[in-house]
Every structure is written in C-alpha cells, then in structure tokens.
C-alpha positions in Angstrom: 72.2 59.4 211.5 75.1 57.4 210.2 74.5 54.1 208.3 78.1 53.2 209.0 79.8 52.2 212.2 83.4 52.4 213.6 84.6 49.6 215.9 86.8 50.2 218.9 88.9 49.7 221.0 91.1 47.1 219.2 92.7 47.2 215.8 91.4 43.7 214.7 87.7 43.2 215.0 86.4 40.2 217.0 85.6 36.9 215.2 82.2 36.5 217.0 78.6 36.1 216.2 78.1 39.6 217.5 80.4 41.0 214.8 78.9 38.9 212.1 75.6 40.6 212.8 77.3 44.0 212.7 78.6 43.2 209.2 75.2 42.0 208.1 73.1 45.0 209.2 75.3 48.1 208.8 76.2 49.5 205.4 79.9 49.8 206.2 82.1 48.9 209.2 85.4 50.5 210.0 88.2 49.9 212.5 90.9 52.3 213.5 94.1 50.8 212.0 97.6 52.4 212.2 99.2 53.1 208.9 101.9 50.3 209.3 99.1 47.8 209.8 97.0 49.1 206.9 100.0 48.9 204.6 100.8 45.3 205.7 97.7 43.3 206.3 99.7 40.3 207.4 100.1 42.2 210.7 96.4 41.9 211.3 94.5 38.8 212.5 93.6 36.4 209.7 89.9 37.2 210.1 90.5 40.9 210.0 92.8 40.6 207.0 90.2 38.7 205.0 87.5 41.2 205.9 89.7 44.1 204.8 90.7 42.3 201.6 87.0 41.7 200.7 86.0 45.3 201.5 83.8 44.3 204.4 85.9 46.3 206.9 87.4 49.7 206.1 90.7 50.5 207.8 90.5 54.1 209.2 94.1 55.3 209.5 94.3 57.9 212.4 97.5 59.4 211.0 95.6 60.6 208.0 93.5 62.8 210.3 96.1 64.1 212.7 95.5 67.7 211.9 91.8 67.4 212.4 92.2 65.5 215.7 94.8 67.7 217.3 92.6 70.4 218.7 89.9 67.9 219.5 92.1 66.4 222.2 91.9 69.5 224.4 88.5 68.5 225.8 89.8 65.0 226.5 92.5 66.4 228.7 90.0 68.5 230.5 88.1 65.4 231.3 91.0 63.3 232.6 92.3 66.3 234.6 89.0 66.4 236.5 87.8 62.8 236.6 88.2 61.8 240.3 88.9 58.1 239.6 91.6 58.8 237.0 93.2 61.4 239.3 93.2 58.8 242.1 94.8 56.2 239.8 97.5 58.6 238.7 98.3 59.3 242.4 98.6 55.5 243.0 101.2 55.1 240.3 101.0 53.4 237.0 100.5 49.6 237.3 102.0 47.0 235.0 99.3 44.3 234.8 97.7 44.1 231.3 94.0 44.8 231.4 91.9 41.8 230.4 89.5 42.2 227.5 86.7 44.4 228.6 88.4 45.1 232.0 89.8 48.3 233.5 90.6 47.6 237.1 93.0 50.0 239.0 96.6 49.1 238.5 96.1 47.7 235.0 97.2 49.1 231.6 96.0 48.9 228.1 98.3 49.1 225.0 97.5 51.9 222.5 99.5 52.4 219.3 101.2 55.8 219.2 99.6 56.8 215.9 96.2 56.6 217.6 97.5 59.0 220.3 98.9 61.4 217.8 101.3 64.3 218.4 102.3 64.9 222.0 99.3 63.2 223.5 101.3 60.1 224.6 103.9 62.3 226.1 101.3 64.3 228.0 99.8 61.1 229.4 103.3 60.0 230.5 103.8 63.4 232.2 100.6 62.9 234.1 101.6 59.4 235.3 99.0 57.8 233.2 101.1 56.1 230.5 104.6 55.0 229.7 106.4 53.9 226.5 105.9 50.2 225.7 108.6 47.7 224.9 108.0 48.4 221.3 108.6 52.1 220.5 105.4 52.5 218.5 103.2 51.6 221.5 102.2 53.1 224.8 101.0 51.4 228.0 98.1 53.6 229.2 96.2 53.4 232.5 93.1 51.3 231.7 90.3 53.7 232.6 92.2 56.5 230.8 92.7 54.2 227.8 89.0 53.3 227.6 88.0 57.0 227.8 90.6 57.9 225.1 89.5 55.2 222.7 85.8 56.2 223.0 86.8 59.8 222.6 89.0 59.1 219.5 86.4 56.9 217.9 83.5 59.4 218.3 85.6 62.2 217.1 87.0 60.4 214.0 83.5 59.2 213.2 82.2 62.7 213.0 84.6 63.7 210.2 82.9 64.3 206.9 84.8 61.6 204.9 84.2 59.0 207.7 80.7 59.6 209.2 80.6 56.5 211.3 78.9 55.9 214.6 81.1 54.2 217.2 80.4 50.6 218.3 82.1 48.4 220.8 81.6 44.8 222.1 81.8 45.5 225.8 80.0 48.0 228.1 83.1 48.5 230.2 84.8 50.4 227.4 82.2 53.2 228.1 82.4 53.1 231.9 83.9 56.7 232.0 80.6 58.0 230.6 78.7 56.8 233.6 81.1 57.3 236.4 79.7 54.2 238.1 76.4 55.9 238.7 73.0 56.0 236.9 72.6 59.8 237.2 70.4 60.2 234.1 67.6 57.5 234.0 66.0 59.3 231.1 69.1 58.6 229.0 68.3 54.9 229.0 64.9 55.3 227.3 65.9 55.1 223.7 68.5 52.4 224.5 65.8 50.3 226.3 63.5 50.7 223.3 66.3 49.7 220.9 67.1 46.7 223.1 63.5 45.6 223.1 63.2 45.9 219.3 66.6 44.6 218.1 66.8 41.8 220.6 63.5 40.4 219.2 63.7 41.1 215.5 67.2 40.8 214.2 67.9 37.2 213.2 71.5 36.0 213.2 73.7 33.0 213.5 75.0 31.8 216.9 78.6 31.5 215.5 80.9 33.6 213.3 80.3 33.0 209.6 83.2 32.5 207.2 84.1 35.7 205.3 83.3 34.2 201.9 79.8 33.4 203.1 79.3 36.9 204.4 80.4 38.3 201.0 77.9 36.2 199.1 75.0 37.0 201.5 75.7 40.7 201.5 76.0 40.8 197.8 72.6 39.2 197.5 70.7 40.8 200.4 72.7 43.9 201.3 70.1 46.5 200.4 67.3 44.4 202.0 69.3 44.2 205.3 70.1 47.9 205.3 66.5 48.8 204.6 65.3 46.6 207.4 67.7 48.2 209.9 66.7 51.7 208.8 63.1 50.9 209.4 63.8 49.7 212.9 65.9 52.8 213.7 63.3 55.2 212.4 60.6 53.6 214.5 62.7 53.7 217.6 63.3 57.4 217.2 59.6 57.9 217.0 58.9 55.7 220.0 61.5 57.5 222.1 59.4 60.7 221.8 56.2 59.1 223.2 55.7 60.2 226.8 52.9 57.8 227.8 54.4 54.4 228.7 51.2 52.5 227.9 50.9 54.0 224.4 54.6 53.5 223.8 54.3 49.8 224.7 51.2 49.4 222.5 53.0 51.0 219.5 56.0 48.8 220.2 53.9 45.6 220.0 52.3 46.8 216.8 55.7 47.5 215.3 56.8 44.0 216.1 53.8 42.6 214.3 54.4 44.8 211.3 58.0 43.5 211.0 57.0 39.8 211.2 57.0 39.2 207.4 60.4 40.8 206.9 61.8 38.9 209.8 60.6 35.6 208.4 62.1 36.4 205.0 65.5 37.2 206.4 65.5 34.1 208.6 64.6 31.9 205.6 67.4 33.4 203.6 69.9 32.7 206.3 68.7 29.1 206.9 69.1 28.5 203.1 72.8 29.2 203.5 72.9 26.4 206.2 74.4 28.9 208.7 74.8 27.8 212.3 71.6 27.9 214.4 69.8 31.2 214.1 68.7 33.1 217.2 67.1 36.4 218.1 68.6 38.4 220.9 72.2 37.5 220.0 73.2 41.1 220.2 73.0 40.3 223.9 72.2 43.7 225.4 72.0 46.2 222.6 71.8 49.4 224.6 72.5 53.1 224.2 76.0 53.8 225.2 75.2 56.6 227.0 74.7 58.8 226.7 73.5 62.1 226.2 72.3 61.2 222.8 69.2 59.6 224.1 68.4 62.5 226.3 68.1 64.9 223.4 65.6 62.6 221.7 63.5 62.5 224.9 63.7 66.2 225.8 63.9 67.5 222.3 66.3 70.3 223.5 70.0 70.2 223.0 70.8 72.7 225.7 68.9 70.7 228.3 70.6 67.5 227.2 74.0 69.0 227.2 73.6 70.6 230.6 73.4 67.3 232.5 75.6 64.9 230.6 78.7 63.2 232.0 81.9 65.0 231.4 83.4 62.6 228.9 80.3 63.0 226.7 80.7 66.7 227.0 84.3 66.4 226.0 83.3 64.4 223.0 80.7 66.9 222.0 83.3 69.7 222.2 85.8 67.6 220.3 83.5 66.9 217.5 82.8 70.6 217.1 86.6 71.2 217.1 87.1 68.6 214.5 84.8 70.5 212.2 81.9 68.1 212.2 78.6 69.3 210.7 76.8 66.5 212.6 75.3 67.2 216.0 76.4 64.4 218.4 73.6 65.1 220.8 70.9 64.6 218.2 71.8 61.0 217.4 69.9 58.8 219.8 71.3 55.7 217.9 74.9 56.7 218.2 76.9 53.7 219.7 74.2 51.7 217.9 75.4 48.2 218.5 76.9 48.0 221.9 76.9 44.5 223.3 77.9 43.7 226.9 77.8 39.9 227.2 78.9 36.7 225.6 76.9 35.5 222.6 75.0 32.3 223.1 
C-alpha cells in the first residue's frame, strides 16, 4: 500500500482545505506535470509553484515514462472502443463547450496536454472523433468523459511504476464516473470505502481553509512522522475491518477503534490550534470514499480472480495497464487506492 499519492486531473493542485489535509497526512504528494511546466515553475499557479519549490509536491513528468506507458495504453483503447456512452458521444460529434470543473456532460471537452497523451494517442483519439488539436499546438481538446477516463487510467498506471509508487487521488467523484457507468452494480465494493469514510470523517482534524505554504512546511517538519504514523494506523485498521463479515461485530470494533484513537486525535488537534490555524473541523474530507473500485472487492472476497471477474471495464483496463507497465504491485489488492477522494465542497 503506497504512502504517497498522485493528484489528478489538473496540473496545478487545488488551493483548498481538502488539499491542505492531503499534504498533512500523506508522506509525499505528486502531480502530473508536463516537462515544459516542470522546467519553468512560473507557468504553474502561484500556490503550486510554492509547493514544488518547498518540496511538498513532486512534479511527475509523463514524458520521462513514455516508453513504460506506451503499451499500457492498449487496454484504455479497448475500454473507449466498447464503452456505450463514449461511442454515443463520438457519434454525436465533438462539442466545443469547455467542461466545468468536475463536470463531463455530453458535448463538452476537457483540455489535456499532449505530453500526457504521449505518442500517437492524441491522434488516435482525433481519428475516433473524440479529440481535436487545441488552439495551442501542445494541447488537445478531448471529449469530457473520455478525458476523465484517460486521466484516471494515466494516473493509476504512472502511480504503479517502481520509482513513483503513488496511489491516485482526485477532488471530485465525477472524475471517476467511467468506473461506475452510472450504475451501482457492485455494492460490496463500497464496504471498505464506507468504513474509510466513517473513520476518516470522524478522526482526521484539519483546518477549514487552505493554510499558507510556509505554515505547512513548519508543521510537517515538526509533526510529519506523527501524522504519517496516525494515518497508517487508520489504514491498517480499516483493512482489518473490511474483512469482518458480521455487521454488528464490525460496528462494535469500529466504535472501539474510535475510542482508541482519541488521545492521538486530541494531540494533533492541539498542535494545529497552537499554530492559530483557521477553525478546525472533522469531516472536512467531505466524502472520503473508495473510488471504485475493484480494489475494495478483493479485500472483502479475498480472491483476486473473483474481484477481477466483475469489475467495471475501465478498472479492468487499468489493471491490465499496470501489468503492461511492469508494476510489481497488485492493483486489486489495494483497498485504499484512491485513498483521498472527495466529492463535495469543504465547509
């Protein structure tokens, strides 16, 4: 299980309370940054630029891994060539309206830098009627559902590489809509996610607003190991709870776990208050859920073939892609992949 996370779908991370908590609780945070932006930080948002300069966010340059990613794109194309909604959108013709943040309505497009798409992929999407060249040569306008699927696929595949080893995170559930296909076909998949939601929503203290980068640096330098240890304790317990079949026993163990964490929670909260940070809340991750996915099913069933047999096709594509990229990690055995997915505004 990775202790590092890779943000998607945008180059610059959001300046929100949600992302502040990501920076606090994970050992390392990455974002997929094209080489031109990594070489010239002034092209990034001021917040992102400061985070990179302080080493709080690692730019992951997709062009550095083009060879590893090339074969991994084949399963993605199998997905988009069989997904009914994407096929319908291609038949309708590519729209021109930019997709709003967290949106992917029919007729809308999402800009993706060509370096993320890699060799030939942008052209193959153009040939399918799912993309076109943007006004700037380095960019493509990609049909929004296709774009969301691609960014989830790219991030999961990149994160599996040995010198990255990061679990994907995103700040809006809609970026993972292609996993679900608009249906809840696998209710058991939500178990580990529901447990994580119950635990993290109640025990991770955090500010209600974004914290200045300098403050984050000071706090992490002083409390970084403590924060990481706290998160690992929670994740380990959630994995165990996901394997408990009896609902009453699981609920009882969950209550006991909350009580056991109380001293650590109070200590972290006191340290944050001492910094005079904005009002602290619990639950500010606002819907921390499993993104999907097949990963929770393998924790519940304990059997990779059973989990793989019923997963949505994008998840199957990602699993195949991670194998093609040479990963030694098993995607379906990570019930906390997509560990910090938030689907609402922080308040």
